[in-house]
PQR file with spaces between the fields and no chain letter, atoms N, CA, C, O and H, PARSE charges and radii, in Angstrom:
ATOM       1  N    UNK     1      90.350  135.577   91.953 -0.4000 1.5000
ATOM       2  CA   UNK     1      90.832  134.551   91.047 -0.0000 2.0000
ATOM       3  C    UNK     1      89.727  133.509   90.873  0.5500 1.7000
ATOM       4  O    UNK     1      89.232  132.953   91.854 -0.5500 1.4000
ATOM       5  N    UNK     2      89.355  133.257   89.662 -0.4000 1.5000
ATOM       6  CA   UNK     2      88.307  132.265   89.436 -0.0000 2.0000
ATOM       7  C    UNK     2      88.881  130.850   89.562  0.5500 1.7000
ATOM       8  O    UNK     2      90.095  130.651   89.601 -0.5500 1.4000
ATOM       9  H    UNK     2      89.757  133.709   88.866  0.4000 1.0000
ATOM      10  N    UNK     3      87.987  129.895   89.623 -0.4000 1.5000
ATOM      11  CA   UNK     3      88.374  128.513   89.878 -0.0000 2.0000
ATOM      12  C    UNK     3      89.270  127.953   88.785  0.5500 1.7000
ATOM      13  O    UNK     3      90.240  127.255   89.078 -0.5500 1.4000
ATOM      14  H    UNK     3      87.000  130.057   89.591  0.4000 1.0000
ATOM      15  N    UNK     4      88.962  128.248   87.541 -0.4000 1.5000
ATOM      16  CA   UNK     4      89.759  127.719   86.436 -0.0000 2.0000
ATOM      17  C    UNK     4      91.206  128.198   86.521  0.5500 1.7000
ATOM      18  O    UNK     4      92.131  127.401   86.366 -0.5500 1.4000
ATOM      19  H    UNK     4      88.174  128.815   87.303  0.4000 1.0000
ATOM      20  N    UNK     5      91.405  129.465   86.761 -0.4000 1.5000
ATOM      21  CA   UNK     5      92.763  130.012   86.841 -0.0000 2.0000
ATOM      22  C    UNK     5      93.526  129.413   88.017  0.5500 1.7000
ATOM      23  O    UNK     5      94.715  129.113   87.909 -0.5500 1.4000
ATOM      24  H    UNK     5      90.653  130.113   86.887  0.4000 1.0000
ATOM      25  N    UNK     6      92.836  129.242   89.137 -0.4000 1.5000
ATOM      26  CA   UNK     6      93.480  128.656   90.306 -0.0000 2.0000
ATOM      27  C    UNK     6      93.878  127.208   90.043  0.5500 1.7000
ATOM      28  O    UNK     6      94.989  126.799   90.381 -0.5500 1.4000
ATOM      29  H    UNK     6      91.871  129.486   89.225  0.4000 1.0000
ATOM      30  N    UNK     7      92.975  126.428   89.439 -0.4000 1.5000
ATOM      31  CA   UNK     7      93.277  125.029   89.123 -0.0000 2.0000
ATOM      32  C    UNK     7      94.397  124.929   88.098  0.5500 1.7000
ATOM      33  O    UNK     7      95.255  124.052   88.198 -0.5500 1.4000
ATOM      34  H    UNK     7      92.073  126.760   89.165  0.4000 1.0000
ATOM      35  N    UNK     8      94.393  125.818   87.120 -0.4000 1.5000
ATOM      36  CA   UNK     8      95.436  125.816   86.098 -0.0000 2.0000
ATOM      37  C    UNK     8      96.799  126.125   86.714  0.5500 1.7000
ATOM      38  O    UNK     8      97.795  125.488   86.375 -0.5500 1.4000
ATOM      39  H    UNK     8      93.696  126.530   87.039  0.4000 1.0000
ATOM      40  N    UNK     9      96.841  127.089   87.607 -0.4000 1.5000
ATOM      41  CA   UNK     9      98.094  127.437   88.272 -0.0000 2.0000
ATOM      42  C    UNK     9      98.577  126.294   89.153  0.5500 1.7000
ATOM      43  O    UNK     9      99.772  126.005   89.201 -0.5500 1.4000
ATOM      44  H    UNK     9      96.031  127.607   87.883  0.4000 1.0000
ATOM      45  N    UNK    10      97.652  125.644   89.850 -0.4000 1.5000
ATOM      46  CA   UNK    10      97.999  124.498   90.688 -0.0000 2.0000
ATOM      47  C    UNK    10      98.558  123.360   89.843  0.5500 1.7000
ATOM      48  O    UNK    10      99.560  122.748   90.213 -0.5500 1.4000
ATOM      49  H    UNK    10      96.680  125.879   89.812  0.4000 1.0000
ATOM      50  N    UNK    11      97.920  123.071   88.714 -0.4000 1.5000
ATOM      51  CA   UNK    11      98.371  121.988   87.844 -0.0000 2.0000
ATOM      52  C    UNK    11      99.725  122.301   87.225  0.5500 1.7000
ATOM      53  O    UNK    11     100.541  121.399   87.034 -0.5500 1.4000
ATOM      54  H    UNK    11      97.106  123.567   88.413  0.4000 1.0000
ATOM      55  N    UNK    12      99.970  123.554   86.911 -0.4000 1.5000
ATOM      56  CA   UNK    12     101.237  123.939   86.293 -0.0000 2.0000
ATOM      57  C    UNK    12     102.402  123.912   87.271  0.5500 1.7000
ATOM      58  O    UNK    12     103.554  123.839   86.845 -0.5500 1.4000
ATOM      59  H    UNK    12      99.307  124.287   87.066  0.4000 1.0000
ATOM      60  N    UNK    13     102.136  123.968   88.556 -0.4000 1.5000
ATOM      61  CA   UNK    13     103.243  124.040   89.504 -0.0000 2.0000
ATOM      62  C    UNK    13     103.313  122.803   90.398  0.5500 1.7000
ATOM      63  O    UNK    13     104.193  121.961   90.217 -0.5500 1.4000
ATOM      64  H    UNK    13     101.200  124.027   88.903  0.4000 1.0000
ATOM      65  N    UNK    14     102.407  122.686   91.350 -0.4000 1.5000
ATOM      66  CA   UNK    14     102.517  121.640   92.362 -0.0000 2.0000
ATOM      67  C    UNK    14     102.192  120.251   91.841  0.5500 1.7000
ATOM      68  O    UNK    14     102.847  119.282   92.225 -0.5500 1.4000
ATOM      69  H    UNK    14     101.692  123.370   91.497  0.4000 1.0000
ATOM      70  N    UNK    15     101.213  120.138   90.989 -0.4000 1.5000
ATOM      71  CA   UNK    15     100.861  118.813   90.466 -0.0000 2.0000
ATOM      72  C    UNK    15     101.971  118.307   89.549  0.5500 1.7000
ATOM      73  O    UNK    15     102.285  117.117   89.548 -0.5500 1.4000
ATOM      74  H    UNK    15     100.681  120.925   90.677  0.4000 1.0000
ATOM      75  N    UNK    16     102.558  119.203   88.776 -0.4000 1.5000
ATOM      76  CA   UNK    16     103.689  118.823   87.933 -0.0000 2.0000
ATOM      77  C    UNK    16     104.858  118.355   88.790  0.5500 1.7000
ATOM      78  O    UNK    16     105.509  117.361   88.466 -0.5500 1.4000
ATOM      79  H    UNK    16     102.303  120.170   88.776  0.4000 1.0000
ATOM      80  N    UNK    17     105.121  119.052   89.860 -0.4000 1.5000
ATOM      81  CA   UNK    17     106.186  118.657   90.778 -0.0000 2.0000
ATOM      82  C    UNK    17     105.879  117.302   91.418  0.5500 1.7000
ATOM      83  O    UNK    17     106.773  116.465   91.544 -0.5500 1.4000
ATOM      84  H    UNK    17     104.592  119.859   90.124  0.4000 1.0000
ATOM      85  N    UNK    18     104.641  117.079   91.818 -0.4000 1.5000
ATOM      86  CA   UNK    18     104.252  115.807   92.430 -0.0000 2.0000
ATOM      87  C    UNK    18     104.403  114.654   91.438  0.5500 1.7000
ATOM      88  O    UNK    18     104.878  113.581   91.812 -0.5500 1.4000
ATOM      89  H    UNK    18     103.915  117.759   91.715  0.4000 1.0000
ATOM      90  N    UNK    19     104.008  114.857   90.191 -0.4000 1.5000
ATOM      91  CA   UNK    19     104.155  113.801   89.184 -0.0000 2.0000
ATOM      92  C    UNK    19     105.625  113.501   88.912  0.5500 1.7000
ATOM      93  O    UNK    19     105.991  112.343   88.711 -0.5500 1.4000
ATOM      94  H    UNK    19     103.622  115.728   89.887  0.4000 1.0000
ATOM      95  N    UNK    20     106.468  114.522   88.901 -0.4000 1.5000
ATOM      96  CA   UNK    20     107.894  114.318   88.684 -0.0000 2.0000
ATOM      97  C    UNK    20     108.516  113.546   89.843  0.5500 1.7000
ATOM      98  O    UNK    20     109.330  112.649   89.623 -0.5500 1.4000
ATOM      99  H    UNK    20     106.171  115.463   89.064  0.4000 1.0000
ATOM     100  N    UNK    21     108.145  113.883   91.064 -0.4000 1.5000
ATOM     101  CA   UNK    21     108.655  113.165   92.234 -0.0000 2.0000
ATOM     102  C    UNK    21     108.185  111.712   92.208  0.5500 1.7000
ATOM     103  O    UNK    21     108.956  110.813   92.544 -0.5500 1.4000
ATOM     104  H    UNK    21     107.484  114.611   91.243  0.4000 1.0000
ATOM     105  N    UNK    22     106.937  111.468   91.817 -0.4000 1.5000
ATOM     106  CA   UNK    22     106.428  110.102   91.692 -0.0000 2.0000
ATOM     107  C    UNK    22     107.221  109.335   90.642  0.5500 1.7000
ATOM     108  O    UNK    22     107.582  108.180   90.868 -0.5500 1.4000
ATOM     109  H    UNK    22     106.310  112.198   91.545  0.4000 1.0000
ATOM     110  N    UNK    23     107.500  109.957   89.498 -0.4000 1.5000
ATOM     111  CA   UNK    23     108.279  109.327   88.440 -0.0000 2.0000
ATOM     112  C    UNK    23     109.671  108.954   88.942  0.5500 1.7000
ATOM     113  O    UNK    23     110.144  107.844   88.699 -0.5500 1.4000
ATOM     114  H    UNK    23     107.207  110.896   89.315  0.4000 1.0000
ATOM     115  N    UNK    24     110.319  109.870   89.636 -0.4000 1.5000
ATOM     116  CA   UNK    24     111.645  109.572   90.180 -0.0000 2.0000
ATOM     117  C    UNK    24     111.585  108.424   91.185  0.5500 1.7000
ATOM     118  O    UNK    24     112.485  107.585   91.222 -0.5500 1.4000
ATOM     119  H    UNK    24     109.934  110.772   89.833  0.4000 1.0000
ATOM     120  N    UNK    25     110.542  108.385   91.991 -0.4000 1.5000
ATOM     121  CA   UNK    25     110.381  107.292   92.946 -0.0000 2.0000
ATOM     122  C    UNK    25     110.231  105.951   92.261  0.5500 1.7000
ATOM     123  O    UNK    25     110.807  104.960   92.710 -0.5500 1.4000
ATOM     124  H    UNK    25     109.811  109.067   91.961  0.4000 1.0000
ATOM     125  N    UNK    26     109.470  105.902   91.183 -0.4000 1.5000
ATOM     126  CA   UNK    26     109.290  104.652   90.438 -0.0000 2.0000
ATOM     127  C    UNK    26     110.607  104.205   89.812  0.5500 1.7000
ATOM     128  O    UNK    26     110.938  103.020   89.842 -0.5500 1.4000
ATOM     129  H    UNK    26     109.003  106.707   90.817  0.4000 1.0000
ATOM     130  N    UNK    27     111.355  105.142   89.248 -0.4000 1.5000
ATOM     131  CA   UNK    27     112.644  104.800   88.631 -0.0000 2.0000
ATOM     132  C    UNK    27     113.624  104.290   89.680  0.5500 1.7000
ATOM     133  O    UNK    27     114.307  103.290   89.456 -0.5500 1.4000
ATOM     134  H    UNK    27     111.086  106.105   89.224  0.4000 1.0000
ATOM     135  N    UNK    28     113.700  104.961   90.814 -0.4000 1.5000
ATOM     136  CA   UNK    28     114.601  104.519   91.884 -0.0000 2.0000
ATOM     137  C    UNK    28     114.175  103.150   92.394  0.5500 1.7000
ATOM     138  O    UNK    28     115.027  102.303   92.661 -0.5500 1.4000
ATOM     139  H    UNK    28     113.146  105.773   90.996  0.4000 1.0000
ATOM     140  N    UNK    29     112.875  102.918   92.533 -0.4000 1.5000
ATOM     141  CA   UNK    29     112.389  101.624   93.012 -0.0000 2.0000
ATOM     142  C    UNK    29     112.714  100.516   92.015  0.5500 1.7000
ATOM     143  O    UNK    29     113.079   99.414   92.423 -0.5500 1.4000
ATOM     144  H    UNK    29     112.183  103.606   92.316  0.4000 1.0000
ATOM     145  N    UNK    30     112.591  100.784   90.729 -0.4000 1.5000
ATOM     146  CA   UNK    30     112.854   99.759   89.714 -0.0000 2.0000
ATOM     147  C    UNK    30     114.329   99.389   89.653  0.5500 1.7000
ATOM     148  O    UNK    30     114.663   98.231   89.402 -0.5500 1.4000
ATOM     149  H    UNK    30     112.295  101.680   90.397  0.4000 1.0000
ATOM     150  N    UNK    31     115.207  100.341   89.877 -0.4000 1.5000
ATOM     151  CA   UNK    31     116.640  100.086   89.785 -0.0000 2.0000
ATOM     152  C    UNK    31     117.313   99.998   91.148  0.5500 1.7000
ATOM     153  O    UNK    31     118.519  100.217   91.260 -0.5500 1.4000
ATOM     154  H    UNK    31     114.936  101.282   90.082  0.4000 1.0000
ATOM     155  N    UNK    32     116.550   99.683   92.177 -0.4000 1.5000
ATOM     156  CA   UNK    32     117.119   99.610   93.520 -0.0000 2.0000
ATOM     157  C    UNK    32     118.067   98.414   93.617  0.5500 1.7000
ATOM     158  O    UNK    32     117.910   97.433   92.890 -0.5500 1.4000
ATOM     159  H    UNK    32     115.570   99.506   92.086  0.4000 1.0000
ATOM     160  N    UNK    33     119.047   98.497   94.511 -0.4000 1.5000
ATOM     161  CA   UNK    33     119.964   97.370   94.688 -0.0000 2.0000
ATOM     162  C    UNK    33     119.209   96.136   95.177  0.5500 1.7000
ATOM     163  O    UNK    33     118.343   96.236   96.046 -0.5500 1.4000
ATOM     164  H    UNK    33     119.175   99.294   95.102  0.4000 1.0000
ATOM     165  N    UNK    34     119.532   95.003   94.632 -0.4000 1.5000
ATOM     166  CA   UNK    34     118.896   93.763   95.050 -0.0000 2.0000
ATOM     167  C    UNK    34     117.648   93.403   94.278  0.5500 1.7000
ATOM     168  O    UNK    34     117.047   92.363   94.548 -0.5500 1.4000
ATOM     169  H    UNK    34     120.236   94.922   93.926  0.4000 1.0000
ATOM     170  N    UNK    35     117.238   94.220   93.331 -0.4000 1.5000
ATOM     171  CA   UNK    35     116.021   93.904   92.582 -0.0000 2.0000
ATOM     172  C    UNK    35     116.301   93.089   91.325  0.5500 1.7000
ATOM     173  O    UNK    35     115.367   92.679   90.635 -0.5500 1.4000
ATOM     174  H    UNK    35     117.727   95.064   93.111  0.4000 1.0000
ATOM     175  N    UNK    36     117.563   92.852   91.020 -0.4000 1.5000
ATOM     176  CA   UNK    36     117.904   92.098   89.810 -0.0000 2.0000
ATOM     177  C    UNK    36     117.276   90.699   89.841  0.5500 1.7000
ATOM     178  O    UNK    36     116.743   90.238   88.832 -0.5500 1.4000
ATOM     179  H    UNK    36     118.321   93.185   91.580  0.4000 1.0000
ATOM     180  N    UNK    37     117.337   90.033   90.983 -0.4000 1.5000
ATOM     181  CA   UNK    37     116.783   88.683   91.096 -0.0000 2.0000
ATOM     182  C    UNK    37     115.280   88.692   90.811  0.5500 1.7000
ATOM     183  O    UNK    37     114.778   87.822   90.100 -0.5500 1.4000
ATOM     184  H    UNK    37     117.770   90.408   91.802  0.4000 1.0000
ATOM     185  N    UNK    38     114.574   89.657   91.357 -0.4000 1.5000
ATOM     186  CA   UNK    38     113.129   89.743   91.132 -0.0000 2.0000
ATOM     187  C    UNK    38     112.808   89.989   89.666  0.5500 1.7000
ATOM     188  O    UNK    38     111.877   89.393   89.123 -0.5500 1.4000
ATOM     189  H    UNK    38     114.982   90.364   91.936  0.4000 1.0000
ATOM     190  N    UNK    39     113.576   90.868   89.021 -0.4000 1.5000
ATOM     191  CA   UNK    39     113.322   91.175   87.618 -0.0000 2.0000
ATOM     192  C    UNK    39     113.657   89.988   86.712  0.5500 1.7000
ATOM     193  O    UNK    39     112.937   89.727   85.749 -0.5500 1.4000
ATOM     194  H    UNK    39     114.332   91.353   89.462  0.4000 1.0000
ATOM     195  N    UNK    40     114.739   89.271   87.010 -0.4000 1.5000
ATOM     196  CA   UNK    40     115.083   88.095   86.209 -0.0000 2.0000
ATOM     197  C    UNK    40     114.045   86.996   86.387  0.5500 1.7000
ATOM     198  O    UNK    40     113.686   86.317   85.424 -0.5500 1.4000
ATOM     199  H    UNK    40     115.325   89.484   87.792  0.4000 1.0000
ATOM     200  N    UNK    41     113.565   86.820   87.600 -0.4000 1.5000
ATOM     201  CA   UNK    41     112.533   85.817   87.860 -0.0000 2.0000
ATOM     202  C    UNK    41     111.244   86.150   87.110  0.5500 1.7000
ATOM     203  O    UNK    41     110.608   85.261   86.543 -0.5500 1.4000
ATOM     204  H    UNK    41     113.856   87.371   88.382  0.4000 1.0000
ATOM     205  N    UNK    42     110.865   87.403   87.104 -0.4000 1.5000
ATOM     206  CA   UNK    42     109.665   87.826   86.378 -0.0000 2.0000
ATOM     207  C    UNK    42     109.843   87.671   84.875  0.5500 1.7000
ATOM     208  O    UNK    42     108.906   87.290   84.173 -0.5500 1.4000
ATOM     209  H    UNK    42     111.382   88.125   87.564  0.4000 1.0000
ATOM     210  N    UNK    43     111.035   87.964   84.379 -0.4000 1.5000
ATOM     211  CA   UNK    43     111.291   87.859   82.941 -0.0000 2.0000
ATOM     212  C    UNK    43     111.256   86.417   82.469  0.5500 1.7000
ATOM     213  O    UNK    43     110.852   86.156   81.336 -0.5500 1.4000
ATOM     214  H    UNK    43     111.796   88.274   84.948  0.4000 1.0000
ATOM     215  N    UNK    44     111.668   85.472   83.305 -0.4000 1.5000
ATOM     216  CA   UNK    44     111.717   84.063   82.911 -0.0000 2.0000
ATOM     217  C    UNK    44     110.470   83.290   83.309  0.5500 1.7000
ATOM     218  O    UNK    44     110.416   82.077   83.108 -0.5500 1.4000
ATOM     219  H    UNK    44     111.996   85.683   84.226  0.4000 1.0000
ATOM     220  N    UNK    45     109.484   83.947   83.858 -0.4000 1.5000
ATOM     221  CA   UNK    45     108.266   83.280   84.305 -0.0000 2.0000
ATOM     222  C    UNK    45     107.531   82.592   83.163  0.5500 1.7000
ATOM     223  O    UNK    45     106.919   81.544   83.368 -0.5500 1.4000
ATOM     224  H    UNK    45     109.528   84.933   84.021  0.4000 1.0000
ATOM     225  N    UNK    46     107.581   83.156   81.981 -0.4000 1.5000
ATOM     226  CA   UNK    46     106.878   82.582   80.838 -0.0000 2.0000
ATOM     227  C    UNK    46     107.477   81.240   80.416  0.5500 1.7000
ATOM     228  O    UNK    46     106.789   80.427   79.798 -0.5500 1.4000
ATOM     229  H    UNK    46     108.078   84.008   81.814  0.4000 1.0000
ATOM     230  N    UNK    47     108.744   81.001   80.740 -0.4000 1.5000
ATOM     231  CA   UNK    47     109.411   79.762   80.351 -0.0000 2.0000
ATOM     232  C    UNK    47     109.344   78.702   81.444  0.5500 1.7000
ATOM     233  O    UNK    47     110.022   77.679   81.341 -0.5500 1.4000
ATOM     234  H    UNK    47     109.303   81.661   81.242  0.4000 1.0000
ATOM     235  N    UNK    48     108.557   78.913   82.473 -0.4000 1.5000
ATOM     236  CA   UNK    48     108.488   78.000   83.611 -0.0000 2.0000
ATOM     237  C    UNK    48     108.068   76.600   83.199  0.5500 1.7000
ATOM     238  O    UNK    48     108.627   75.625   83.700 -0.5500 1.4000
ATOM     239  H    UNK    48     108.006   79.743   82.557  0.4000 1.0000
ATOM     240  N    UNK    49     107.096   76.473   82.299 -0.4000 1.5000
ATOM     241  CA   UNK    49     106.587   75.165   81.882 -0.0000 2.0000
ATOM     242  C    UNK    49     107.060   74.809   80.478  0.5500 1.7000
ATOM     243  O    UNK    49     106.305   74.223   79.703 -0.5500 1.4000
ATOM     244  H    UNK    49     106.642   77.265   81.892  0.4000 1.0000
ATOM     245  N    UNK    50     108.287   75.152   80.145 -0.4000 1.5000
ATOM     246  CA   UNK    50     108.778   74.922   78.793 -0.0000 2.0000
ATOM     247  C    UNK    50     108.935   73.437   78.493  0.5500 1.7000
ATOM     248  O    UNK    50     108.605   73.003   77.389 -0.5500 1.4000
ATOM     249  H    UNK    50     108.900   75.629   80.774  0.4000 1.0000
ATOM     250  N    UNK    51     109.431   72.643   79.447 -0.4000 1.5000
ATOM     251  CA   UNK    51     109.661   71.225   79.200 -0.0000 2.0000
ATOM     252  C    UNK    51     108.360   70.434   79.253  0.5500 1.7000
ATOM     253  O    UNK    51     108.155   69.543   78.430 -0.5500 1.4000
ATOM     254  H    UNK    51     109.699   72.996   80.343  0.4000 1.0000
ATOM     255  N    UNK    52     107.504   70.728   80.172 -0.4000 1.5000
ATOM     256  CA   UNK    52     106.200   70.089   80.263 -0.0000 2.0000
ATOM     257  C    UNK    52     105.142   71.164   80.314  0.5500 1.7000
ATOM     258  O    UNK    52     105.122   71.972   81.243 -0.5500 1.4000
ATOM     259  H    UNK    52     107.671   71.452   80.841  0.4000 1.0000
ATOM     260  N    UNK    53     104.266   71.186   79.335 -0.4000 1.5000
ATOM     261  CA   UNK    53     103.196   72.189   79.351 -0.0000 2.0000
ATOM     262  C    UNK    53     102.346   72.071   80.615  0.5500 1.7000
ATOM     263  O    UNK    53     102.263   70.999   81.214 -0.5500 1.4000
ATOM     264  H    UNK    53     104.283   70.530   78.581  0.4000 1.0000
ATOM     265  N    UNK    54     101.745   73.124   80.998 -0.4000 1.5000
ATOM     266  CA   UNK    54     100.983   73.172   82.244 -0.0000 2.0000
ATOM     267  C    UNK    54      99.820   72.192   82.245  0.5500 1.7000
ATOM     268  O    UNK    54      99.439   71.705   83.310 -0.5500 1.4000
ATOM     269  H    UNK    54     101.813   73.995   80.511  0.4000 1.0000
ATOM     270  N    UNK    55      99.236   71.882   81.073 -0.4000 1.5000
ATOM     271  CA   UNK    55      98.078   71.003   81.011 -0.0000 2.0000
ATOM     272  C    UNK    55      98.406   69.529   81.089  0.5500 1.7000
ATOM     273  O    UNK    55      97.552   68.740   81.493 -0.5500 1.4000
ATOM     274  H    UNK    55      99.545   72.277   80.208  0.4000 1.0000
ATOM     275  N    UNK    56      99.611   69.125   80.717 -0.4000 1.5000
ATOM     276  CA   UNK    56      99.976   67.708   80.734 -0.0000 2.0000
ATOM     277  C    UNK    56     100.130   67.218   82.161  0.5500 1.7000
ATOM     278  O    UNK    56     100.612   67.939   83.035 -0.5500 1.4000
ATOM     279  H    UNK    56     100.304   69.766   80.389  0.4000 1.0000
ATOM     280  N    UNK    57      99.718   65.996   82.381 -0.4000 1.5000
ATOM     281  CA   UNK    57      99.859   65.411   83.693 -0.0000 2.0000
ATOM     282  C    UNK    57      98.679   65.667   84.605  0.5500 1.7000
ATOM     283  O    UNK    57      98.660   65.173   85.732 -0.5500 1.4000
ATOM     284  H    UNK    57      99.326   65.410   81.671  0.4000 1.0000
ATOM     285  N    UNK    58      97.696   66.423   84.155 -0.4000 1.5000
ATOM     286  CA   UNK    58      96.543   66.684   85.006 -0.0000 2.0000
ATOM     287  C    UNK    58      95.676   65.444   85.172  0.5500 1.7000
ATOM     288  O    UNK    58      95.098   65.227   86.236 -0.5500 1.4000
ATOM     289  H    UNK    58      97.712   66.825   83.239  0.4000 1.0000
ATOM     290  N    UNK    59      95.582   64.624   84.114 -0.4000 1.5000
ATOM     291  CA   UNK    59      94.765   63.415   84.201 -0.0000 2.0000
ATOM     292  C    UNK    59      95.345   62.444   85.225  0.5500 1.7000
ATOM     293  O    UNK    59      94.607   61.835   85.999 -0.5500 1.4000
ATOM     294  H    UNK    59      96.052   64.801   83.249  0.4000 1.0000
ATOM     295  N    UNK    60      96.686   62.303   85.226 -0.4000 1.5000
ATOM     296  CA   UNK    60      97.311   61.396   86.190 -0.0000 2.0000
ATOM     297  C    UNK    60      97.180   61.936   87.609  0.5500 1.7000
ATOM     298  O    UNK    60      97.053   61.164   88.560 -0.5500 1.4000
ATOM     299  H    UNK    60      97.286   62.798   84.597  0.4000 1.0000
ATOM     300  N    UNK    61      97.210   63.229   87.750 -0.4000 1.5000
ATOM     301  CA   UNK    61      97.116   63.823   89.080 -0.0000 2.0000
ATOM     302  C    UNK    61      95.719   63.652   89.666  0.5500 1.7000
ATOM     303  O    UNK    61      95.566   63.575   90.885 -0.5500 1.4000
ATOM     304  H    UNK    61      97.313   63.856   86.978  0.4000 1.0000
ATOM     305  N    UNK    62      94.692   63.592   88.804 -0.4000 1.5000
ATOM     306  CA   UNK    62      93.319   63.446   89.290 -0.0000 2.0000
ATOM     307  C    UNK    62      93.025   62.019   89.739  0.5500 1.7000
ATOM     308  O    UNK    62      92.133   61.807   90.560 -0.5500 1.4000
ATOM     309  H    UNK    62      94.817   63.655   87.814  0.4000 1.0000
ATOM     310  N    UNK    63      93.757   61.036   89.217 -0.4000 1.5000
ATOM     311  CA   UNK    63      93.470   59.621   89.533 -0.0000 2.0000
ATOM     312  C    UNK    63      94.030   59.197   90.841  0.5500 1.7000
ATOM     313  O    UNK    63      93.869   58.042   91.236 -0.5500 1.4000
ATOM     314  H    UNK    63      94.482   61.208   88.550  0.4000 1.0000
């Protein structure tokens, strides 16, 4: 069996299985119990400085 055929057979079977198992692991990790708080916090991170922009108040803080 030449190298190309062996690599092709490996990619068609075991590597495909490994990628599928990795995909399932990522999905299970994303939807694990207790992760809602982390996801909501990450989703609202952009609105953290909505009332006062991040740049305001730096001059007073330096004095």
